[in-house]
LONU-460569 format. One record per residue (C-alpha): residue in one letter; x, y, z. Coordinates in steps of 0.1 Angstrom, whole numbers, plus 2048, in hexadecimal, padded with zeros to 3 digits. Each point is the difference from the previous one (the first is absolute). Layout:
<A <X Y Z>>
...
This chain:
<M <193 242 593>>
<L <81D 7EC 7F2>>
<K <823 80E 801>>
<S <809 7F0 7DF>>
<R <7ED 7F2 7E3>>
<D <813 7E0 804>>
<E <7F2 7F8 822>>
<K <7E0 7F2 7F1>>
<E <7FA 7F2 7DD>>
<A <7E2 80E 7ED>>
<E <7F1 7F7 7DE>>
<F <7FB 825 7F8>>
<V <812 820 80B>>
<Y <7ED 821 7FD>>
<E <81A 81B 803>>
<N <802 826 7FD>>
<P <811 81E 810>>
<Y <7F6 809 823>>
<S <7EF 81F 7F5>>
<N <7E8 7EC 7EA>>
<W <7F9 7E8 81C>>
<K <7F4 81D 815>>
<K <7EA 80C 7E3>>
<L <7F2 7DD 7FD>>
<I <7F7 7FD 825>>
<K <7F0 823 7FF>>
<G <7EB 7F5 7E2>>
<E <810 819 7E8>>
<I <80C 7E5 7E9>>
<D <7EC 7E2 7F5>>
<P <816 7E0 801>>
<I <7F6 7F4 7DD>>
<K <803 823 7F0>>
<G <822 802 812>>
<L <80B 7E1 7EE>>
<L <7F3 80C 7DE>>
<T <811 822 804>>
<R <821 7EF 80C>>
<K <7FF 810 822>>
<F <801 7DD 80E>>
<K <812 7E0 7F5>>
<L <7F3 7DD 803>>
<K <81A 7E5 7FF>>
<G <7FA 7DB 7FF>>
<Q <7F4 7E4 7EA>>
<Y <7DE 80E 7F6>>
<D <805 7FB 7DB>>
<E <7F9 7DA 801>>
<G <7DD 804 80E>>
<Y <7F9 81C 7E8>>
<E <80A 7EB 7E2>>
<S <7EA 7E3 80B>>
<H <7E2 816 801>>
<Q <806 80F 7DD>>
<S <7F2 7E1 7EF>>
<C <7DE 802 811>>
């Protein structure tokens, strides 16, 4: 585990409170449903890929 988010650069960061991480690991929260219900946050440059697939 990293001590700080700045120790390693990532394209995406999936973040949430510790209590929700525990529920995710136990299978009580689905990762996609967690994003849709705003229990989790996804930070990064995911909008560019999404826009390029919109024209298909």
